[in-house]
LOKOL-355291 format. One record per residue (C-alpha): x, y, z. Coordinates in steps of 0.2 Angstrom, whole numbers, plus 5000, padded with zeros to 4 digits. Example, Ala and Ser with C-alpha at 12.3 -4.5 7.8 and 13.67 -1.06 7.14 Angstrom:
<dokols>
{dokol {5062, 4978, 5039}},
{dokol {5068, 4995, 5036}},
</dokols>
This chain:
<dokols>
{dokol {5038, 4963, 4999}},
{dokol {5045, 4976, 4987}},
{dokol {5038, 4982, 4972}},
{dokol {5046, 4991, 4958}},
{dokol {5038, 5001, 4946}},
{dokol {5046, 4999, 4928}},
{dokol {5035, 5009, 4916}},
{dokol {5016, 5015, 4915}},
{dokol {5004, 5002, 4917}},
{dokol {4992, 5002, 4903}},
{dokol {4972, 4999, 4903}},
{dokol {4975, 4983, 4892}},
{dokol {4977, 4964, 4894}},
{dokol {4992, 4961, 4906}},
{dokol {5002, 4945, 4909}},
{dokol {5007, 4938, 4926}},
{dokol {5023, 4927, 4929}},
{dokol {5027, 4920, 4946}},
{dokol {5041, 4909, 4952}},
{dokol {5050, 4904, 4967}},
{dokol {5068, 4911, 4965}},
{dokol {5075, 4903, 4980}},
{dokol {5067, 4889, 4989}},
{dokol {5070, 4884, 5007}},
{dokol {5063, 4874, 5021}},
{dokol {5061, 4891, 5032}},
{dokol {5062, 4904, 5019}},
{dokol {5058, 4906, 5001}},
{dokol {5061, 4920, 4989}},
{dokol {5046, 4923, 4977}},
{dokol {5046, 4935, 4961}},
{dokol {5032, 4941, 4950}},
{dokol {5032, 4950, 4934}},
{dokol {5017, 4961, 4927}},
{dokol {5020, 4962, 4908}},
{dokol {5011, 4972, 4895}},
{dokol {5014, 4970, 4876}},
{dokol {5029, 4981, 4876}},
{dokol {5037, 4972, 4891}},
{dokol {5037, 4972, 4909}},
{dokol {5029, 4987, 4918}},
{dokol {5030, 4980, 4937}},
{dokol {5041, 4968, 4947}},
{dokol {5038, 4962, 4965}},
{dokol {5049, 4952, 4976}},
{dokol {5042, 4943, 4992}},
{dokol {5050, 4933, 5007}},
{dokol {5039, 4920, 5012}},
{dokol {5043, 4914, 5031}},
{dokol {5038, 4897, 5040}},
{dokol {5027, 4902, 5054}},
{dokol {5033, 4895, 5072}},
{dokol {5023, 4880, 5077}},
{dokol {5018, 4880, 5092}},
{dokol {5018, 4899, 5093}},
{dokol {5033, 4907, 5103}},
{dokol {5031, 4911, 5121}},
{dokol {5035, 4929, 5120}},
{dokol {5033, 4943, 5134}},
{dokol {5016, 4953, 5130}},
{dokol {5025, 4970, 5132}},
{dokol {5036, 4966, 5117}},
{dokol {5022, 4962, 5105}},
{dokol {5016, 4976, 5093}},
{dokol {5000, 4984, 5100}},
{dokol {4988, 4998, 5098}},
{dokol {4973, 5003, 5088}},
{dokol {4967, 5017, 5079}},
{dokol {4949, 5025, 5078}},
{dokol {4937, 5011, 5067}},
{dokol {4932, 5015, 5050}},
{dokol {4914, 5017, 5055}},
{dokol {4920, 5032, 5065}},
{dokol {4930, 5040, 5051}},
{dokol {4925, 5053, 5038}},
{dokol {4922, 5049, 5019}},
{dokol {4936, 5056, 5008}},
{dokol {4936, 5059, 4989}},
{dokol {4951, 5057, 4979}},
{dokol {4957, 5074, 4970}},
{dokol {4956, 5068, 4952}},
{dokol {4945, 5073, 4937}},
{dokol {4948, 5056, 4929}},
{dokol {4932, 5046, 4927}},
{dokol {4942, 5029, 4926}},
{dokol {4956, 5025, 4938}},
{dokol {4961, 5016, 4952}},
{dokol {4954, 5029, 4964}},
{dokol {4936, 5025, 4958}},
{dokol {4939, 5007, 4965}},
{dokol {4943, 5013, 4982}},
{dokol {4934, 5019, 4997}},
{dokol {4944, 5031, 5009}},
{dokol {4938, 5036, 5026}},
{dokol {4949, 5049, 5036}},
{dokol {4951, 5047, 5055}},
{dokol {4963, 5063, 5054}},
{dokol {4967, 5074, 5040}},
{dokol {4960, 5073, 5022}},
{dokol {4965, 5075, 5004}},
{dokol {4961, 5093, 5006}},
{dokol {4972, 5096, 5021}},
{dokol {4991, 5094, 5017}},
{dokol {5001, 5083, 5030}},
{dokol {5000, 5067, 5040}},
{dokol {4984, 5057, 5040}},
{dokol {4976, 5042, 5047}},
{dokol {4965, 5034, 5033}},
{dokol {4955, 5018, 5031}},
{dokol {4955, 5009, 5014}},
{dokol {4944, 4997, 5007}},
{dokol {4943, 4990, 4989}},
{dokol {4926, 4991, 4981}},
{dokol {4929, 4978, 4968}},
{dokol {4940, 4963, 4965}},
{dokol {4958, 4965, 4959}},
{dokol {4955, 4951, 4946}},
{dokol {4937, 4948, 4940}},
{dokol {4928, 4934, 4948}},
{dokol {4939, 4933, 4963}},
{dokol {4937, 4939, 4980}},
{dokol {4952, 4950, 4986}},
{dokol {4962, 4942, 5001}},
{dokol {4965, 4953, 5017}},
{dokol {4984, 4952, 5011}},
{dokol {4979, 4958, 4994}},
{dokol {4969, 4972, 5002}},
{dokol {4983, 4977, 5013}},
{dokol {4996, 4978, 4999}},
{dokol {4984, 4988, 4988}},
{dokol {4981, 5001, 5003}},
{dokol {4999, 5003, 5007}},
{dokol {5001, 5011, 4990}},
{dokol {4991, 5025, 4995}},
{dokol {5003, 5031, 5009}},
{dokol {5009, 5046, 4998}},
{dokol {4992, 5051, 4992}},
{dokol {4983, 5052, 5009}},
{dokol {4998, 5061, 5017}},
{dokol {5002, 5072, 5004}},
{dokol {5010, 5089, 5009}},
{dokol {5011, 5098, 4993}},
{dokol {4996, 5106, 4982}},
{dokol {4989, 5091, 4970}},
{dokol {4987, 5104, 4956}},
{dokol {5004, 5111, 4957}},
{dokol {5015, 5096, 4961}},
{dokol {5018, 5078, 4956}},
{dokol {5023, 5065, 4969}},
{dokol {5025, 5049, 4961}},
{dokol {5030, 5033, 4971}},
{dokol {5043, 5024, 4961}},
{dokol {5043, 5008, 4972}},
{dokol {5034, 5001, 4988}},
{dokol {5040, 4992, 5002}},
{dokol {5029, 4982, 5013}},
{dokol {5034, 4972, 5028}},
{dokol {5020, 4964, 5039}},
{dokol {5023, 4954, 5056}},
{dokol {5006, 4945, 5055}},
{dokol {4993, 4941, 5042}},
{dokol {4979, 4955, 5040}},
{dokol {4961, 4951, 5043}},
{dokol {4945, 4959, 5036}},
{dokol {4942, 4971, 5022}},
{dokol {4947, 4988, 5029}},
{dokol {4966, 4993, 5031}},
{dokol {4971, 5008, 5040}},
{dokol {4987, 5019, 5035}},
{dokol {4994, 5031, 5048}},
{dokol {5004, 5040, 5035}},
{dokol {5017, 5054, 5034}},
{dokol {5027, 5061, 5018}},
{dokol {5044, 5068, 5020}},
{dokol {5048, 5080, 5006}},
{dokol {5066, 5087, 5002}},
{dokol {5070, 5102, 4991}},
{dokol {5080, 5091, 4979}},
{dokol {5064, 5083, 4973}},
{dokol {5066, 5066, 4981}},
{dokol {5055, 5061, 4997}},
{dokol {5048, 5047, 5006}},
{dokol {5031, 5042, 5012}},
{dokol {5030, 5030, 5027}},
{dokol {5014, 5021, 5034}},
{dokol {5010, 5011, 5050}},
{dokol {4998, 4999, 5044}},
{dokol {4983, 4993, 5054}},
{dokol {4967, 4982, 5051}},
{dokol {4953, 4983, 5064}},
{dokol {4961, 4972, 5077}},
{dokol {4978, 4981, 5078}},
{dokol {4994, 4984, 5070}},
{dokol {5000, 4973, 5054}},
{dokol {5016, 4981, 5049}},
{dokol {5023, 4996, 5040}},
{dokol {5027, 5002, 5022}},
{dokol {5038, 5014, 5014}},
{dokol {5038, 5023, 4996}},
{dokol {5052, 5033, 4988}},
{dokol {5044, 5048, 4979}},
{dokol {5050, 5059, 4963}},
{dokol {5043, 5076, 4968}},
{dokol {5042, 5090, 4954}},
{dokol {5031, 5104, 4948}},
{dokol {5018, 5100, 4936}},
{dokol {5020, 5104, 4918}},
</dokols>
């Protein structure tokens, strides 16, 4: 799945439009657009793939494996913001390594506190996509008070469906002097790896 940010998302009523752009028996391309009164503010495209039935008989040594320390063993983190309302107030962070106060790579568990849409329960897939958007924040390498590092897009590739409420990001940010950077995260749930995400960053001094 790839998400493009087309403009600021206002705290106002929004409209979602989704459609199948290319249908197929094994592979489908889906597109969704999030719009405000002034027009589209976000666009997402996703490939939907048919699962193999019965499952493929693959050598175990080639299957993704590994774990990260579980959220119960991680330390709570507080997002560095003075804003009373924002996405950060709806997310619980727990750091296995690193922190918002320690620049550099981090392993952070993330859980949504509230539904994305009122009256619904977030699916594990929705939780994974929401968590993946925090890779550049949990692994920031520059002083939050002096620099902006805005992700202009988000690409998430999952090799299986996530399970549970918690999603782990093993994240690292790669800044460059010309002001363009990359954040990349290995994604996990409590049972093991689920995929990877990348974010293209715009890096600039504040003010």
